N, C-alpha and C positions, 0 to 999 in steps of 0.2 A: 583590588583582587590579588591574592597571593599567587605566586607562580606554583605550578604543580611540581611534583617530584621529577617527572620526566623532563620538564623544562629546565629544572635546575641541574639535572644530570649528576645527582649526588652519587659519590662512590659507595660501594658496599664495603664497609670497614672490616668485615669478617674475612680473615685470611687464615685458612687452615690447610696444611699440607699433610696428607695422610698416606702412609705406605699401604700396599695391598695387604700386608700381614696385619696391620692395625685394624683395617676394615674387617678382615675375617674374624679377628678377636672380638670385635664389638658385635658382629652378627652372631657369633657363638654365645656370647654373654646374653644377648637379648633372647635367643632361642631357649637357653637354659632357664632364664627367669620366667618366660612365658610358660614353659613346661611345668615349673613349680607352681605357678598360679593355677594352671588348669588342673593339676593334681589336687591342690588344696580345695578348689571350688567344688570338686566332685565328692568331697567327704563332709557330710553334714550330720554327724551323730549328735544327739541332744544330751546335754548335761549342763552344768553350771558355766557361767562366763566369767573369765578373769577380767575385771574392769580396770582400766587404766585411764579413765576418762579425764580426771583433773590434770594429769600430766599432758595428755594430748591437747586439752584446752589451753594449757599454759604455753605449749609449743605454738599453737595457733595464735595466741596473743603475741608471742615474740615475733612471729612472722608478719601478722597483719597490722598490729598496732605500733610495731617498731619502737618499743620502749627501750630505754638504755639498760645496760647489763646489770647495774645495781638494783634497779626496780624489779627485774625478773628474779635476780638472786634473792632478794628479800621475800618475794612471794613464794618461791620454791622452798626456801628454808622454813618459813612459817607453816606451809601446808605439809611438808615432810614431817615436821615435828608433831603436828596434830595427827597425822596418819599413824605415826609410830606410837602414839598415846591415845587410842580411840576412846570415845566417851560412851559411858553406859546410859542408854536411853531411859532406863528405869530409875536412875538417880540424878540425872542431869538437871541443873537448876535453870530457871528462866534467864538469869544473868549470864550463865555460861553459853546458852544458845544465842544470846544477843551479842556475845563477843565473837562468835564463830564467823569467819570472814566470808564464807560462801552463801550465807543466808541474809536476805534483806530483813529489815526490822519487822516488816509485816509477816514474812515467812517464819521468823523466829518466834513471834508472838503466836501465830497460828499453831506451830508445832508445840509450844509450851502449853497452850490451851488444850490441845489434843492429848498430850501426855497426862495432864492433870485429871482428865476424865476417863482415860482408857488404860492406865497402868494397872497391872503389869503387862508389858508387851512380851510376846514370845518369839518374835522374829523381826528383823530390821525391815523386812518387806511390808510390814504394817504401815510404814511411812506412806505407802500409796493411798492410804485413807485420810491423810492430812489435807484439809481443804485447799490450802494455799501452796502446796508443793506440787509443781508440775513434774513430768517425767524427766526432763533434762536436769532439773535441780536434784531430784532423787539420785540419779546416776552420778552426779558430781559428789554428793555427800555420803554415799554409802560406805566408802572406805574409812570414814572418820567416826563411825558409830558402831556399837554392838549392843546386844541385849544380855544383861547379866542379872545379878541379884537385885531384888526390889527394895531392900532396906537401905536407905541412905545413912551413912555413918555421921556421927556428930563431928563438929569441927574439932580436929585434933590440936593438941598443944604443939608449940614449936619443937619441943624435945621429941615428940612422937613423929613429927614430920621429918626431922633429921634422921631419926632411927629407921624409918620405913621408906625413905626416899629412894630415888633411882639415880645412879651415877653413870655417866657415859663419857667415853673418851673416843674421839675421832681423829684419825691421822690420814692425810692425803698426800700423795706424791705423784706428779705428772712430769712427763719428759717427751720432747720431740726428738726422734732419732737423727733426722737429717740436720746438718749444721746450718744455722742461719747467719746472715752477713754480720750481725752484731756481735757474734762470738768468734769472728775471724782474727787472724794475726795482722797487726798493723805496726809499722815502724814508729819510733818515737817522734820523728819529724811529722809524719802524717797525723798522729794523735795530737801533737802540739797545735797543728793548724785546724784539725777537725775533731775535737775531743768527743763529740756526740756520735761518732761512727761506731764506737765500741761500747758494749754493755759492761757495766761495772761488776756484775756478779755472774753466778753460775747459770747454766741453761736448764734449770728445772724449777717447777712450781711445787710448793709444799705448804700445808696448813695443819694446824693443830687446834682442836676444840675440846674443851672440858665443860661439862654441864652437870648440875645436880638439880633434881626437881622432885617435888611431891605433888602428883596430879597437876592441877593448874594453880595450886595454892601458893607454892613457892618455887621460884626458878632463879638459879644463879649460874654463872659460867664465865669462861675465859675464851678468847679467840686470838690466834696468832697466825699470820700469813706472810708468805714471801712469794712474789710473782717471779716467773722466769726472767732472768736477766738482772734481778736485784741481788746485791751482795748479801751473803749469809755468814755471819760471824767473821767478817773481814774488816780491813782498815776503814772502809767506807761505811760500815754498819756493824759495830762491835756488839750491839745489843741483840744480835741474832735475827729474829724475824723483822720484817719491814713494818708490819702493822700489828698492833695489839688492841684488844677491846675487852671490856668487862661489863657485866650487867647483874643486877639483883632486883627481882620482882616479888612482891608479897601481895596476896589478894585475900579479900573477904575477911578482914580482921575488924570486927565490931562495925563502926561506921566508915572505916577506911576500906573502900572497894579495891583500890590498887595503890601501891607505893612502888615506884621504880627509881632505881639509882644506877648511875653509870650510863650505858648506851641504851637508848630507847627510841621509839617512834610514836608519833601522835597524829590524830586527825580531828578536826572540828567541823561539825555540820556537814555540808556537801563538799568541803575541801576548797572553797573559794579563797580562804585566807591561810589555811594550814592543812597539809596532808602529806606526810612522808611515810604513810602506812600502806596497807594493802588497798589497792584501788581496782574495783571490778570494771573491766572494759565493756564497751557496748556490744562486742561480738560474743560475750558469754551468755547473757540472758537478758531479755527485756524486762524481767521482774525485779532487777536490782538497781534501778535508776536512782531511787530515793535512798541516799546514804544517811548516816547519823553519826553523832560524836562518839568516838570509841575511847575506851580507857587506854592508858599508856601500855604499850607492848614492848617487850625486849627486842633489842637489835642483836641478833646472834649470827647473822651471815658474815661472810668475809668482805662484803662491799665496804669500801673505805670512804663512802660519802652517802648523803641522804639519810642521816640520822642525827639525833641530838645527844649531847653528853652533859649530864648534870643530874637533876632530880625532877620527878613529876609525881603528882598524887591526884586521886579521885576520891572525893568524900561524898557519901549519900546521906541526906537528912530528909526523911519521909519521901516526898515526890520530887525532891530537888537534888541534883548531882552537881557538885562544884569540882571542876578539873583545873589544875594549875600546873605550870612547869617553868623551869629555868634551865637554860643551857649555856655553858661557857666553855669554849674550846678554840683551838687553833685549826684552821682549815687551809686549803691550798687554793691559789688563784693565779691566773696569768696577769702579770704586772707590766704596766707600760714603763717607758724610760722616765716618766715623771713620778713613778711610785704609786700609780693609781690602778685599781682593779679594772681590767677590761672584760674578764669573764671568769667564772669559776673553773677550776681544774678538778675533774671528777673521775679520771681514769685510774687513779691510785698507783700509777707506775712511777718508780724511781730507779730507772735502769741506766740512765745516762746523766752526765753532770748537769745538763739543762733541767732535767726533772728534779734532781736532788736540790738544786738551788731554790726550787719553789716549795720545798717541804715546810709546812707550818708557817708560811710567810704572812698569814693574815689572821687576826683575832676576831672572833665572832661571838656576840652575846644575843641570845633570843629568849624572850619570856612571853608568857601569855596565859589566858584563862578563859574558861567557858562555864557558863551557868545554864543548866538545862532543867526545865520543869516539864514533867510528864504525867499525864493521866492515861486512862485506858485507851482513849481515842484521839488524844491531842498531845502534842509536845511543841515547846518553843525553847529556843536557846539563844543566848547572846555570847559572842566571842570577841576577844581582842588579842592582838599580837603586836609586839614591839621588837625590833632588831636593830643592831648597830654594828659597825665595823671600825677597826682602828685606822683604816685608810679610806680614801675616797673611792666610791664605786662609780666608774665612768667608762662605759663601753666606747670603743673607737667610733666617733660620730659617722653615721651613714644616714642616707635618706630614710631607710626603713626603720631605723631604731631611735628616731628622735624623741619618741615618747617612752623609751625605756627608763627604768629607775636610775637616777644619778644622785649621789650624795653619800653620806656616812650613816644615816639612820632613816628608818621608815616605820610606819605602823599601819595596821588594818583593823577594821571593825566590821562585824556582820551580825545579822539576825537570821537564824534558820528556823524552819517551821514544818510541821506535817500534821495532817488531820485525816482521820479515817471515818467514813460514813457509808453505811451499807456496803456495797461492793466497790467503792471508789476510795482511792488514797491520793491525797494531794500533798506535795511537799516541795521544799526548795530553800534557797538561801539568797539573800541580797547583801552584798559586801561593798565596802568603801575603802579606798586607799587614802593615804595621807594628803595626796594632791586633790582630793574631792571626786575622783573618778569612781564610777559605779560598775559593778558586775553582778548579774542576776541569773539564776538558774531555777526554773520551775518545771515540775513534772506532775503528770496525772496518770495514774494507773487504774485500769479497770480489771477486776477479778471476777469474771463471770462464773456462774454455777452451771457450766456446760461441759460435757465430756469431749467436745470437739474444739473448744477454745480455752487455752490456758491463761494467758495474760496479754493484755493490750496496753501499750505504754505510749504516751505522748510527752515530749519534753521540748521546752524552748529555752534557749540561752542567749544572752546578750552581754558580751564582755567588751567594755569600752576600749578604744585604741590606746588610751592613756592609763588604763587600770594597771596598777603595779603591786604584785604580791609575789615576792621571791620564793615563798615557801608554800604557795598554793598549788594544788593539783586536783582538778575537778573534771567532770565530763566535758570533753572537747575533742576536736580533731587535731589541733596542734598545741595551743596553750590557752590560758585564761586571760588573753589580751587580744584585742583586735579580731574578734570573732563573733558571728551571729549564727545560730543554727536551729533547725527544726527537725526533730527526730521522731519517727513513728516506728514502733516495733511490735511484734506479736509472736506468740507461740501457739501453734494450732495442731490438732490431731485429726486430719481429714478422714482417715480410716484406721481400723485397728492395726496396731503394731507400727504405725507410721507417725512420726512427729516431725514437724517443720518449724524451724525458727527463722525469722526473717526481720530485716529492718531496712529503712532507708533514711539517710541523714542528708539534709540540704544545708550547705554551709556557705556563708558569705563573709568575705574579709573586707571591711570598709576602707582599710588603708593599705599601704604598701607592706610587703613582707620580704624576707630574705629571698633574693633571686626572683622577685616578682615586682616589677616597677609600676604597678597600677593596682587599684582595687580588683579583686578577683572572686571567683566562685568555685565551689567544689561539690561533688556528689559522692556519697559513700553508700553502696548498695550491697546487701549481704543476704544470702539464702542458704540454709542448710537443712537437708532432709535425711532422716535416718530411718531405715526400715529394719525391724528385727524379725528374722526368719524364725528364730527361737531364742531362748535365753543365752545361747552360746554362739550365735551367728548373727552378725549385723552387716548391713551395707549402708554406706554414707555417701551422699553426693553434695558437694559444697561449691558454691559459686560466689565470687566476690568481684565487685567492680568499684574502681576508684577513678574519678575524673577530677583533674585539677588543672592549674595553669602555671606556667613558668616562663622566664625569659628564654628566648631562643634566637640564635644567630644563624643565618644561612651561611654555608661555606662561601668563601671569597666575597663576603659582604661585611660591612662595618655596622649596619643597622641592626637593632635588636627589637624583636617583636615579643609580645606576651601571647603565647599560643596555648591552647588546651592540649593536654595529654591524658591518655587513659590507660589503665592497667586492668586486664581481665585475668582472673585466676580461677581455675577449675580443678577440683580434687575429687577423685573417686577412691573409696577405701572399703575394703572387705576385711572383716575380722572374724576369726573362728577359734574356738577353744575346744579341745577334745578332752575326753574323760581319762586319758592316760598321761596327762601332764603337758601335752603339746599345745601350743597356741601359735596362730599365724595371723599376720596382717599384711595385706597387699595394698600398695598405694600407687595411683597413677596421677601425676600432677601436670598441669599445663598452664603456661603463662603467655600472655600476649601484651606487648607494650607498644604504644604508638603516639608520637607527637604529630599533631595535625600537619599535613602536607609532607611528612617524612615517611620513610618506609617502616613497615611493621618489624618489630623485633620479637622473636618467638623463643620459647624454651619449654622443655618437657623433661620429666623424670619418671622412671618406673622403679619401684623398690619393693623388696620383700623382706619381712622380718619373721624369723622362726625362733620361737622360744620354747624352752623345756624346763619343767620344774618337777624333779623326781620326788622331792619330799621337802620338809622344812629346812633341810640341810643344804640342798644344792639347787641352783637355778642358773640358767644360761640363756643367752640370746645371740642370734646371728642375723646381721643386716647386710643386704646387698642392694646397691642401687646403680642405675645407669642414667646419666644426664646429658643433655645436649641443648645448649642455649646460644642465642646469637650475641648476647651482651650481658653486662652487669644489670641493666634495667630489666631483663627478663630472667633474672636469677631464680633458682629454685632452692628450697630448704629441705634439709635432711633431718626428719625427726626419728631419732633412734634412742632406745632406752639406755640410760647412762648409769653411772655408779650410784650407790646409796647416797641419798640426800644431796645429789648434785644434778645440775641441769646443763645440757649441752645441745646447742641448736645451730650447727654450721650451715652456711649457704654456699652455693656453688654456681659458677657460670663458666661457659665454655663447653668443653666436651670431655667426658671422662667417666670414671667409676668411683663408687664409694663402698668400702667394705668395713664392717665393724663386728668384733666378736667380744662378748662380755660374759663374765661368769662370777657368781657369788657363792661362797662356800662357808658354812659355819664350821670353823676349825674345832672349837670346843663349845660347851654350852652357851657361853656368853661372848664369844669372840668370833667375829665374822670378817672374812677377807673378800674384797671384790676387786677384780682386775678387768680392764678393757683395753683392747687394741683397735685403733682406727687407722684405716689406710685409704688415701685418696690418690688417684692417678689420673693425669690429664693427657689427652691425646693431641692437644692443639697448642702446646707450649713446652718450652724447655726451662722456664723460670717460673717459680711460684712466689707470690708476694712481692714486696718492694721495700726499699730503704733497708733498715736494720733487720727486718723480718724476711728478707729475700732468701729463697732457697734456690741454688743453682741445680735444677733438675726438674723432672716432671712428676714427682711423687712426694708424698709426705706421710710419715708414720708417727702416730701419737700413742703413748702408753699412759694409761691412767690406773692408779692403784688407790685403794681405800680400805682402811682397817678400822673396825668399830668394836669397842670393848664396853660391855654393859655389866654393871654389878650393883 
């Protein structure tokens, strides 16, 4: 029997000393925010709604799925590019729809069949009549399509593509106004002893992008980026930017569906052996569980990891598509004293000598192929991948990682499959690693012909504790190793104007994990209900529960127990768009975190976004939020609209306010400037951050600027 909290007499770790004036300031802020909310809720005129669904869903993904920054950056870059180049529903091809990342194969097929029978379309809202598109999916994809001329143009020549293509130059510059510790002044004696205390470069971030494209037929571009703290045209980096990238993609040329050179991303089957492409998470929709092999896509984000560099091609011969690729590049890794790789380095930072020493310290070769055969109702594919490094891969031995990959080379092989019959779709993939371990993922979807039921999905996965696939990324809670899971999800429409999306995922970990010294279990539960008062006014209620287990040590004791802990998240959101260009979004967030036998840790945040768009020339947003949390475990997230083609999702813990003001203005016909200022102030501390990022003060101000030129 474990002792109770009272018996242990655990101290309350929250220590906040507030003056009477700070309390009054917070009371005034809450009162003002509540007044704004009340005012906005009383105004419900009916007109069109400005949809921002996919950005909000991506913010939800960043918060709930906790993907790394490079994965989010890749997703945001791809979707932003697609939104800026919408597709004409009256001329779009079946292949283009299959490439679209927010549609499952079944949904893309259903939409293609619908278009072939019903063209010409006169409104994008005719998508409501597509059998396999539920309400949530339509809301996601609306910004990416439009209705235009009905006559599809013949495939143009290369010369015509170059003549009629679109060129875009993007420049970004960000700076934090408060000085961080890494930019301070240090004596030569201190730096000789602690060289990694000071950043090598300037205190600003900047990036430059150039791209040329003709629809989706040809894409080429350059990327250059420097993180804050990295040297810019200085002795430590005379080549200017810290990172450079290049890509060239050509599509639909005779039998060659896609040719990619330079930086690109790939995915085979369900992702069990290879996926560094767009990956749809379980919290988006229950209808996208069954993935498929995707043609090579360009890597055009500033993420410095998670892509291949070399060449890839997809060739189609009748019903068979053959995709091959080869990548040869230098990557960064953390190296032991014996010269072995202990883990990959993916943050892309080269701000201190320790980071600079790791630059391009490992050579990587990756090659693979997929052969896919497809008919109207059936598809099957075979995939293989081989990779090797110029040094031994050997993570520091621990009890939990004894089944991790070790060595210089590895290979994987898989079979993926899907079959559609009546209203059922079955699909999955079974994969093998070089050591003989197996991973399998199988899903069943039911697509009822019912106005109340959208999609029902069931999925089972079993990933062996010794399965090794360094480039795999598939449906999972943590990774495609040492995990078993059963997922059940559904989208339903119980009454008119109300849609509900829900899922529950039961997870079992057969072996030890990091910070868990015995086999463990987890539960992931999600429910989201959205009610539309009108086309311009919606209310959303979202609840998420995650229960997991971890090592826990009681204060003043040496013994460690594996105890369950649970996180509850609740969000209420109201959105309103007026006919004079104003739009409003009110959020109320609550978080509760608790380890068994320990006290609860709570957090909450209330925020208001006010946006205004006067014309195609001017647009602005103001965001204000107040947060109060007990700890980092009960942190809250601030979703605020950011600059063009950029994503920003800060989290906060403690007590304070968050303010942000952004504006976008079209200076001339093809030149747009966007500026944003973000301000965070804490009432419970005098220091923000730690180590080289520490700010001596209770506030932080960030300036973001973005310039886009199209011609």
